[in-house]
VMD Tcl script that draws the C-alpha trace (Angstrom):
set ca {
  {48.83 -29.99 29.82}
  {45.62 -30.18 31.86}
  {42.40 -29.54 29.99}
  {40.80 -26.20 30.78}
  {37.47 -26.31 32.58}
  {34.86 -23.67 31.91}
  {31.82 -22.72 33.93}
  {28.51 -22.98 32.10}
  {25.42 -21.16 33.31}
  {21.97 -20.06 32.22}
  {21.81 -16.32 31.57}
  {19.82 -13.66 29.79}
  {21.99 -11.51 27.52}
  {21.13 -8.02 26.35}
  {23.06 -6.75 23.33}
  {22.93 -2.95 23.02}
  {24.18 -0.86 20.10}
  {24.26 2.88 19.36}
  {22.53 3.70 16.06}
  {24.20 6.32 13.89}
  {27.32 6.50 16.03}
  {29.73 6.55 13.07}
  {27.75 9.32 11.37}
  {27.85 11.46 14.50}
  {31.58 10.80 14.95}
  {32.13 12.10 11.44}
  {30.24 15.30 12.28}
  {31.83 16.02 15.69}
  {33.78 13.21 17.31}
  {34.08 14.80 20.74}
  {30.36 15.61 20.96}
  {29.49 12.11 19.73}
  {31.72 10.47 22.31}
  {30.29 12.65 25.06}
  {26.73 11.74 24.02}
  {27.62 8.06 23.91}
  {29.20 8.10 27.36}
  {26.20 9.90 28.83}
  {23.87 7.24 27.42}
  {26.21 4.39 28.34}
  {26.15 5.60 31.97}
  {22.36 5.44 31.90}
  {22.47 1.89 30.52}
  {24.99 0.73 33.12}
  {23.05 2.34 35.97}
  {19.61 1.02 34.93}
  {20.92 -2.48 34.25}
  {22.46 -2.51 37.72}
  {19.21 -1.27 39.27}
  {17.46 -4.32 37.81}
  {20.03 -6.82 39.03}
  {22.18 -6.99 35.91}
  {25.76 -6.12 35.02}
  {27.39 -4.83 31.87}
  {30.46 -6.39 30.30}
  {32.40 -6.47 27.05}
  {32.08 -2.85 25.90}
  {33.46 -2.61 22.36}
  {33.25 0.67 20.47}
  {29.59 1.66 20.33}
  {28.29 -1.70 21.62}
  {27.50 -2.85 25.15}
  {26.57 -6.27 26.52}
  {24.66 -6.90 29.75}
  {23.95 -10.07 31.73}
  {20.87 -10.82 33.83}
  {19.76 -13.85 35.81}
  {16.06 -12.98 35.45}
  {14.70 -12.50 31.87}
  {11.83 -10.29 33.08}
  {14.28 -7.94 34.81}
  {16.36 -7.78 31.61}
  {13.26 -6.69 29.65}
  {12.29 -4.09 32.26}
  {15.83 -2.74 32.32}
  {15.80 -2.37 28.54}
  {12.46 -0.52 28.63}
  {13.84 1.66 31.41}
  {17.06 2.78 29.72}
  {15.35 3.16 26.32}
  {12.79 5.52 27.86}
  {15.49 7.62 29.53}
  {17.60 7.75 26.35}
  {14.51 8.74 24.37}
  {14.00 11.70 26.72}
  {17.62 12.76 26.15}
  {17.22 12.50 22.38}
  {14.04 14.57 22.34}
  {15.99 17.46 23.87}
  {18.72 17.21 21.21}
  {18.60 18.50 17.61}
  {17.29 15.86 15.21}
  {20.65 15.38 13.49}
  {22.44 14.99 16.85}
  {20.25 12.28 18.38}
  {21.76 8.93 19.31}
  {19.16 6.19 19.77}
  {20.10 2.65 20.82}
  {18.86 -0.75 19.68}
  {18.69 -3.76 21.99}
  {18.33 -7.50 21.51}
  {17.61 -9.99 24.34}
  {18.21 -13.74 24.38}
  {18.12 -16.35 27.14}
  {20.27 -19.47 26.98}
  {23.36 -21.42 27.94}
  {26.62 -19.46 28.09}
  {30.26 -19.99 29.13}
  {31.51 -17.63 31.85}
  {35.25 -16.86 31.72}
  {37.15 -14.01 33.35}
  {34.10 -11.80 33.66}
  {32.96 -12.29 30.07}
  {30.33 -14.55 28.53}
  {30.71 -16.65 25.38}
  {28.60 -18.97 23.25}
  {25.95 -19.08 20.54}
  {23.32 -17.59 22.83}
  {25.45 -14.48 23.31}
  {25.83 -14.19 19.53}
  {22.08 -14.64 19.04}
  {21.40 -11.62 21.26}
  {23.76 -9.56 19.09}
  {22.18 -10.77 15.85}
  {18.56 -10.17 16.81}
  {19.52 -6.70 18.03}
  {20.16 -5.86 14.37}
  {16.44 -6.40 13.66}
  {15.35 -3.86 16.27}
  {14.35 -0.33 15.22}
  {16.14 2.73 16.53}
  {15.05 3.15 20.13}
  {13.41 -0.28 20.25}
  {14.17 -3.87 21.15}
  {13.69 -7.43 19.98}
  {13.72 -10.65 21.96}
  {14.20 -14.30 21.07}
  {11.52 -16.94 21.50}
  {13.35 -18.42 24.51}
  {13.20 -15.07 26.31}
  {9.58 -14.57 25.21}
  {8.54 -17.82 26.90}
  {9.99 -16.53 30.17}
  {8.46 -13.02 30.06}
  {5.18 -13.29 28.11}
  {3.06 -13.80 31.25}
  {5.20 -11.86 33.70}
  {5.18 -8.33 32.25}
  {2.67 -5.89 30.76}
  {4.67 -5.77 27.54}
  {3.18 -6.48 24.13}
  {4.92 -8.51 21.48}
  {4.84 -8.68 17.69}
  {5.87 -12.00 16.16}
  {8.40 -11.33 13.41}
  {8.62 -14.97 12.41}
  {11.45 -17.47 12.22}
  {14.53 -15.70 10.89}
  {17.89 -16.89 9.63}
  {20.72 -15.15 11.47}
  {24.25 -14.65 10.21}
  {26.66 -17.36 11.47}
  {23.91 -19.00 13.56}
  {23.23 -22.59 12.49}
  {19.49 -22.78 13.26}
  {16.79 -20.16 12.54}
  {15.48 -18.21 15.54}
  {11.96 -16.98 16.17}
  {12.07 -13.26 17.00}
  {9.59 -10.85 18.60}
  {9.49 -7.05 18.73}
  {8.75 -5.91 22.28}
  {6.91 -2.78 23.36}
  {5.39 -1.50 26.58}
  {1.93 -1.62 24.99}
  {-0.66 1.19 25.02}
  {1.44 3.27 27.41}
  {4.62 2.74 25.41}
  {6.94 5.77 25.52}
  {7.95 7.34 22.26}
  {10.95 5.54 20.92}
  {9.98 2.10 22.27}
  {8.97 -0.52 19.77}
  {5.18 -0.37 19.35}
  {3.86 -3.87 19.09}
  {1.23 -2.79 16.57}
  {3.80 -1.97 13.90}
  {5.93 -4.33 11.78}
  {9.03 -2.37 12.71}
  {11.14 -5.28 13.85}
  {12.23 -6.07 10.32}
  {12.58 -2.51 9.07}
  {16.28 -2.30 9.77}
  {16.87 -5.65 8.11}
  {14.54 -5.29 5.16}
  {13.83 -1.68 4.38}
  {17.45 -0.59 4.51}
  {18.49 -3.12 1.88}
  {20.35 -1.89 -1.16}
  {17.44 -2.28 -3.56}
  {13.72 -2.83 -3.96}
  {11.88 -5.66 -2.20}
  {11.23 -9.09 -3.67}
  {7.75 -10.48 -4.24}
  {6.74 -14.12 -4.73}
  {3.54 -15.45 -6.32}
  {2.56 -18.74 -4.74}
  {0.47 -21.33 -6.63}
  {-3.24 -20.55 -6.49}
  {-5.48 -23.11 -4.75}
  {-8.09 -24.71 -6.99}
  {-10.18 -26.94 -4.72}
  {-9.03 -30.09 -6.53}
  {-11.06 -29.45 -9.71}
  {-8.89 -30.35 -12.70}
  {-10.32 -27.74 -15.06}
  {-9.72 -25.04 -12.46}
  {-6.16 -26.27 -11.86}
  {-5.11 -25.14 -15.35}
  {-6.74 -21.76 -14.81}
  {-5.20 -21.35 -11.33}
  {-1.70 -22.00 -12.64}
  {-2.33 -19.77 -15.67}
  {-3.43 -16.76 -13.63}
  {-0.57 -17.19 -11.13}
  {1.89 -17.29 -14.03}
  {0.22 -14.27 -15.64}
  {0.62 -12.32 -12.40}
  {4.24 -13.39 -12.00}
  {5.03 -12.47 -15.60}
  {3.28 -9.11 -15.25}
  {5.07 -8.24 -12.03}
  {8.41 -9.05 -13.65}
  {7.65 -6.26 -16.15}
  {7.51 -3.79 -13.26}
  {11.22 -3.07 -13.18}
  {11.43 -1.68 -9.67}
  {10.10 -4.95 -8.19}
  {12.21 -8.08 -7.87}
  {10.12 -11.17 -8.61}
  {11.01 -14.64 -7.35}
  {11.09 -17.17 -10.21}
  {7.86 -19.13 -10.56}
  {9.84 -22.36 -10.51}
  {10.89 -21.60 -6.95}
  {7.50 -20.27 -5.81}
  {5.69 -23.30 -7.21}
  {7.32 -25.51 -4.58}
  {5.11 -23.95 -1.91}
  {1.71 -25.52 -2.57}
  {1.11 -26.65 1.02}
  {-1.87 -24.67 2.38}
  {-0.77 -25.24 5.96}
  {2.62 -23.57 5.46}
  {3.00 -20.32 7.36}
  {3.19 -17.46 4.87}
  {6.09 -15.92 6.78}
  {8.11 -19.09 6.47}
  {7.41 -19.26 2.73}
  {8.49 -15.66 2.30}
  {11.62 -16.16 4.40}
  {12.56 -19.32 2.52}
  {12.09 -17.62 -0.84}
  {13.77 -14.36 0.21}
  {10.57 -12.43 -0.52}
  {9.23 -9.56 1.55}
  {5.80 -9.85 -0.08}
  {3.82 -12.94 -1.03}
  {0.83 -13.16 -3.37}
  {-1.56 -16.05 -2.86}
  {-5.01 -16.82 -4.20}
  {-7.89 -19.25 -4.64}
  {-10.23 -20.11 -7.49}
  {-13.70 -21.51 -6.81}
  {-16.57 -22.39 -9.12}
  {-20.27 -22.02 -8.39}
  {-22.32 -23.19 -11.36}
  {-21.73 -20.81 -14.24}
  {-19.85 -18.33 -12.03}
  {-16.22 -18.38 -10.98}
  {-14.63 -16.42 -8.16}
  {-10.93 -15.55 -8.05}
  {-9.68 -14.32 -4.67}
  {-6.24 -12.73 -4.43}
  {-4.31 -11.50 -1.39}
  {-1.02 -9.67 -0.87}
  {0.70 -10.52 2.43}
  {3.69 -8.87 4.08}
  {5.84 -11.91 4.79}
  {7.87 -10.08 7.42}
  {4.94 -10.13 9.84}
  {2.17 -12.15 8.19}
  {-0.14 -9.16 7.87}
  {-2.67 -8.86 5.06}
  {-1.84 -5.82 2.92}
  {-4.58 -6.12 0.29}
  {-7.21 -8.59 -0.90}
  {-9.86 -8.60 -3.58}
  {-12.37 -10.89 -5.27}
  {-12.97 -11.06 -9.02}
  {-16.29 -12.62 -10.10}
  {-16.63 -13.72 -13.72}
  {-18.75 -15.98 -15.90}
  {-16.90 -19.24 -16.28}
  {-17.39 -19.18 -20.08}
  {-15.53 -15.85 -20.28}
  {-12.79 -16.40 -17.77}
  {-10.23 -18.04 -20.07}
  {-10.70 -15.26 -22.62}
  {-10.32 -12.69 -19.83}
  {-7.33 -14.36 -18.19}
  {-4.84 -11.77 -19.48}
  {-7.15 -8.90 -18.54}
  {-7.65 -10.22 -15.01}
  {-3.91 -10.79 -14.64}
  {-3.10 -7.26 -15.83}
  {-5.61 -5.73 -13.45}
  {-4.23 -7.66 -10.48}
  {-0.64 -6.76 -11.42}
  {-1.41 -3.05 -11.62}
  {-3.10 -3.04 -8.21}
  {-0.37 -5.13 -6.59}
  {2.35 -2.79 -7.84}
  {0.68 0.21 -6.24}
  {-0.06 -1.58 -2.97}
  {3.57 -2.68 -2.59}
  {4.70 0.85 -3.43}
  {2.34 2.27 -0.79}
  {3.55 -0.06 1.97}
  {7.20 0.46 1.04}
  {6.74 4.23 1.22}
  {5.31 3.84 4.72}
  {8.36 1.79 5.73}
  {10.72 4.61 4.83}
  {9.24 6.85 7.52}
  {10.63 4.46 10.15}
  {14.13 5.31 8.92}
  {15.86 8.61 9.86}
  {16.33 11.00 6.93}
  {20.12 10.90 7.16}
  {20.11 7.09 6.96}
  {18.02 6.83 3.79}
  {19.67 4.92 0.97}
  {19.02 5.38 -2.74}
  {15.96 3.17 -3.00}
  {14.42 4.63 0.15}
  {15.00 8.17 -1.12}
  {13.07 7.26 -4.26}
  {10.17 5.88 -2.21}
  {10.06 8.91 0.08}
  {10.16 11.20 -2.95}
  {7.23 9.35 -4.54}
  {5.22 9.85 -1.38}
  {5.77 13.60 -1.50}
  {5.00 13.74 -5.23}
  {1.66 12.06 -4.58}
  {0.62 14.95 -2.31}
  {0.90 17.39 -5.24}
  {1.53 20.52 -3.14}
  {4.28 22.97 -4.08}
  {6.17 22.27 -0.86}
  {5.92 18.49 -1.28}
  {7.02 18.72 -4.90}
  {10.14 20.61 -3.85}
  {10.83 18.05 -1.11}
  {10.45 15.28 -3.69}
  {13.01 16.96 -5.92}
  {15.43 17.26 -3.00}
  {15.04 13.53 -2.29}
  {15.42 12.50 -5.93}
  {18.48 14.73 -6.28}
  {20.07 13.20 -3.20}
  {19.38 9.73 -4.63}
  {20.92 10.82 -7.94}
  {24.02 11.94 -6.06}
  {24.27 8.50 -4.44}
  {23.65 6.54 -7.67}
  {23.53 8.58 -10.92}
  {23.09 5.39 -12.97}
  {20.02 4.05 -11.17}
  {17.17 3.68 -13.66}
  {14.67 4.08 -10.78}
  {16.18 7.46 -9.86}
  {16.40 8.60 -13.48}
  {12.76 7.72 -14.09}
  {11.60 9.63 -11.02}
  {13.55 12.70 -12.07}
  {12.05 12.42 -15.57}
  {8.57 12.27 -14.05}
  {9.30 15.22 -11.76}
  {10.28 17.40 -14.70}
  {7.29 16.18 -16.71}
  {4.89 17.12 -13.93}
  {6.48 20.58 -13.80}
  {6.20 20.91 -17.58}
  {2.52 19.91 -17.44}
  {1.82 22.57 -14.82}
  {3.64 25.12 -16.99}
  {1.85 24.11 -20.20}
  {4.70 22.43 -21.96}
  {7.75 24.52 -21.02}
  {10.42 23.41 -23.51}
  {13.32 23.51 -21.06}
  {11.42 21.28 -18.65}
  {10.60 18.85 -21.46}
  {14.28 18.77 -22.45}
  {15.07 17.64 -18.91}
  {12.44 14.88 -19.16}
  {13.92 13.61 -22.40}
  {17.47 13.76 -21.04}
  {16.67 11.66 -17.98}
  {14.45 9.26 -19.94}
  {17.12 8.56 -22.57}
  {19.71 7.91 -19.87}
  {17.27 5.57 -18.07}
  {16.90 3.61 -21.32}
  {20.66 3.22 -21.52}
  {20.59 1.77 -18.00}
  {17.63 -0.57 -18.65}
  {16.27 -0.93 -22.18}
  {13.46 -3.22 -20.97}
  {11.93 -0.65 -18.63}
  {8.60 0.67 -19.90}
  {8.75 3.92 -17.96}
  {11.33 5.81 -20.10}
  {9.36 4.95 -23.23}
  {6.18 6.24 -21.60}
  {7.91 9.44 -20.45}
  {9.27 10.04 -23.95}
  {5.77 9.48 -25.31}
  {4.41 12.05 -22.87}
  {7.06 14.53 -24.03}
  {5.99 14.08 -27.64}
  {2.35 14.68 -26.66}
  {3.30 17.94 -24.94}
  {5.29 18.97 -28.02}
  {2.30 18.43 -30.27}
  {3.57 15.26 -31.97}
  {0.98 12.62 -30.99}
  {1.94 10.21 -33.80}
  {5.52 10.02 -32.49}
  {4.12 9.72 -28.99}
  {2.08 6.69 -30.00}
  {5.24 4.95 -31.23}
  {6.95 5.31 -27.84}
  {3.79 4.33 -25.98}
  {3.31 1.19 -28.07}
  {6.77 0.05 -26.96}
  {5.95 0.87 -23.34}
  {2.75 -1.18 -23.46}
  {4.47 -4.03 -25.25}
  {6.99 -4.23 -22.40}
  {4.39 -3.79 -19.65}
  {0.72 -4.18 -20.66}
  {-0.31 -3.36 -17.07}
  {1.23 0.13 -17.13}
  {-1.79 2.37 -16.50}
  {0.01 5.67 -17.19}
  {1.12 4.44 -20.62}
  {-2.48 3.45 -21.47}
  {-3.79 6.84 -20.43}
  {-1.08 8.61 -22.43}
  {-1.92 6.43 -25.45}
  {-5.54 7.49 -25.03}
  {-4.43 11.12 -25.09}
  {-2.37 10.48 -28.24}
  {-5.40 8.91 -29.99}
  {-7.57 11.80 -28.85}
  {-5.12 14.36 -30.24}
  {-5.01 12.38 -33.50}
  {-8.77 13.03 -33.82}
  {-9.85 9.50 -32.88}
  {-11.85 9.95 -29.65}
  {-13.72 6.66 -30.15}
  {-10.41 4.76 -29.99}
  {-9.24 6.84 -27.03}
  {-12.16 6.12 -24.70}
  {-11.46 2.35 -24.26}
  {-7.86 3.21 -23.36}
  {-9.03 5.67 -20.68}
  {-11.44 3.03 -19.36}
  {-8.62 0.47 -19.29}
  {-6.61 2.91 -17.22}
  {-9.44 3.14 -14.70}
  {-9.66 -0.64 -14.52}
  {-5.92 -1.08 -14.10}
  {-5.48 1.73 -11.57}
  {-8.84 2.49 -9.91}
  {-7.32 4.55 -7.07}
  {-4.58 6.33 -8.99}
  {-3.78 9.81 -7.65}
  {-3.73 11.13 -11.23}
  {-7.16 9.69 -12.13}
  {-8.55 13.21 -12.28}
  {-6.43 13.82 -15.40}
  {-7.42 10.55 -17.06}
  {-11.11 11.36 -16.46}
  {-10.60 14.86 -17.82}
  {-9.17 13.42 -21.02}
  {-12.10 11.00 -21.25}
  {-14.52 13.90 -20.82}
  {-12.78 15.66 -23.74}
  {-13.19 12.53 -25.89}
  {-16.91 12.42 -25.07}
  {-17.13 16.14 -25.92}
  {-15.75 15.57 -29.42}
  {-18.29 12.75 -29.84}
  {-20.99 15.14 -28.53}
  {-22.10 12.68 -25.85}
  {-23.02 15.44 -23.43}
  {-24.45 13.38 -20.53}
  {-21.24 11.31 -20.53}
  {-19.15 14.51 -20.54}
  {-21.01 15.87 -17.51}
  {-20.80 12.60 -15.56}
  {-17.11 12.01 -16.35}
  {-16.09 15.61 -15.69}
  {-17.90 15.56 -12.36}
  {-16.00 12.43 -11.36}
  {-12.74 14.20 -12.23}
  {-13.73 17.24 -10.16}
  {-14.62 15.02 -7.20}
  {-10.97 13.94 -7.18}
  {-9.47 17.36 -7.94}
  {-11.93 20.27 -7.59}
  {-9.35 22.72 -8.90}
  {-8.75 20.95 -12.22}
  {-9.71 23.63 -14.73}
  {-10.12 21.38 -17.80}
  {-12.79 19.12 -16.30}
  {-14.96 22.06 -15.20}
  {-14.34 23.81 -18.52}
  {-15.69 20.77 -20.38}
  {-18.61 20.32 -17.97}
  {-19.70 23.93 -18.50}
  {-19.69 23.48 -22.27}
  {-21.68 20.22 -22.05}
  {-24.31 21.74 -19.75}
  {-24.69 24.69 -22.12}
  {-25.04 22.38 -25.15}
  {-28.03 20.56 -23.65}
  {-29.52 23.89 -22.52}
  {-29.12 23.35 -18.79}
  {-28.06 26.96 -18.69}
  {-28.77 27.70 -15.03}
  {-26.41 24.89 -14.01}
  {-23.88 25.97 -16.63}
  {-23.85 29.53 -15.32}
  {-23.42 28.35 -11.73}
  {-20.47 26.22 -12.81}
  {-19.08 29.17 -14.78}
  {-19.24 31.36 -11.66}
  {-17.25 28.72 -9.73}
  {-14.81 28.46 -12.64}
  {-14.22 32.22 -12.80}
  {-13.66 32.37 -9.03}
  {-11.18 29.50 -9.04}
  {-9.36 30.53 -12.23}
  {-9.44 34.37 -12.43}
  {-6.47 34.46 -14.82}
  {-7.91 31.95 -17.31}
  {-7.84 32.74 -21.00}
  {-8.91 30.49 -23.86}
  {-5.25 30.36 -24.93}
  {-4.86 27.57 -22.35}
  {-7.21 25.45 -24.43}
  {-5.80 26.62 -27.76}
  {-2.44 25.28 -26.51}
  {-3.77 21.68 -26.41}
  {-2.03 20.08 -29.42}
  {-4.96 18.61 -31.37}
  {-3.82 17.71 -34.88}
  {-7.14 19.03 -36.16}
  {-7.29 22.53 -34.69}
  {-11.06 22.73 -35.21}
  {-11.30 20.53 -32.08}
  {-9.88 23.40 -29.99}
  {-12.35 25.84 -31.57}
  {-15.24 23.46 -30.89}
  {-14.44 23.07 -27.18}
  {-13.91 26.83 -26.75}
  {-17.20 27.61 -28.52}
  {-19.06 25.32 -26.10}
  {-17.57 27.11 -23.12}
  {-18.26 30.56 -24.55}
  {-21.98 29.84 -24.70}
  {-21.95 30.99 -21.06}
  {-20.25 34.32 -21.82}
  {-22.07 37.29 -20.21}
}
mol new
graphics top color blue
foreach p $ca { graphics top sphere $p radius 0.5 }
foreach p [lrange $ca 0 end-1] q [lrange $ca 1 end] { graphics top cylinder $p $q radius 0.2 }
display resetview
């Protein structure tokens, strides 16, 4: 039998896929098919207009072939723009965006179809494109980078399923005039489909810190990196790459994206330690390994004599900040994913974002998101903890409603069954005991929470509140200050500062009360407790004109206030309530 002979040729392949097609088919199959065919006709027509041809339609996927890579890119921009216009006119839940991936290489042509690795590469990189956007391979990029007005974002060298060698991939956008729906080159969206739709939280790797070759600093550099890695592993919603694996990447010249890709980490922590006489500077940075962008960086200056003693403290502070920065960036990623496509972990992140806004509407939206996540995975400790926190926040606003607190306890206990080494359920149970007027029991839960995760700022603040309620304000203040150090930009800092102001009030340090309460009010002008305490402190040091002005503001903001709101605060020694109320009542007409 004669050997078959195949024709090989150089071609640019565009792989095109309808996003959300299966979901729309489940809602209304005829409408979905009609929408697909309308968009497919646009794709076929615009590809033809740019000298290409479509082939190999399969389900909701289309392939196109071009001889000129620049024309392939322009065709993709063209049909994406037209499809975007169609989608804008459709209801949000009926829109059908398309993704596209472009690769240039050697293919086999046979009976009108194209075969080969370079065809498969186009299909694989298409999976990294956002809805309504496109990605291109490095080979295509070399052909088009100087021939079009497009802008490109380097997504790094990526491993593709069933492709032997990694491929460098770029997100492509029209640039400043990019139509809505095209991939903006200024955003790291090219990896969102691949990374942010994963089944769980992202992974983070702590690379060895650089020490400048000084032996004494080498021990410290390794110690702080290990402290950060250990601390991050106590944050249960983050996956941390083992230090044994991360320690292999000591080469300063290694691209951070390659290190992250090799380790399977979306985020990478790196740092340096330098000595200048008696001073030492520790610089730390958090990098998004998907695009090489700097997320956060900070310097810590210390006296060299103190730095070993402060190693744990520095590590805890860095861990607390890193956790919140990763959470912030991950929340932003979820807004690149359509609501109906959100998975459990993304629902949790989106819910956290709404909770942070603290409006009634956002709080309700957060509950809807957490409930949807609970429906998807009722045994997820992350979901259970967020529901516990939601009910606690509601209980706090309603001054300790018992039914709300029962819900907190129910979700927290179930979360402990799912993950006994998570500090959050212990902290939530401690907060419940505080609200129920049992600060000694609260302290027991909070001690466990802080033993599991010493960097947990909320647990430290709650422990401060427990000490305060147990009539030990002097012991409470360092805990509130630790909370500030561990979480300097926390959205609930206003409450921590209010509690600190109360501790200073019981110690009769009136200038400290005024200063701390004012800081709380700067963050949340409507927080009644901080202004209540400030008024009492101003009256105590006979700054009565200021006290009366503050009282006028207080009465305007809180017309329904009665001193019962302060009598409710569960101090073990009830004379503390009377003392704070008496201070405030010095401004009574």
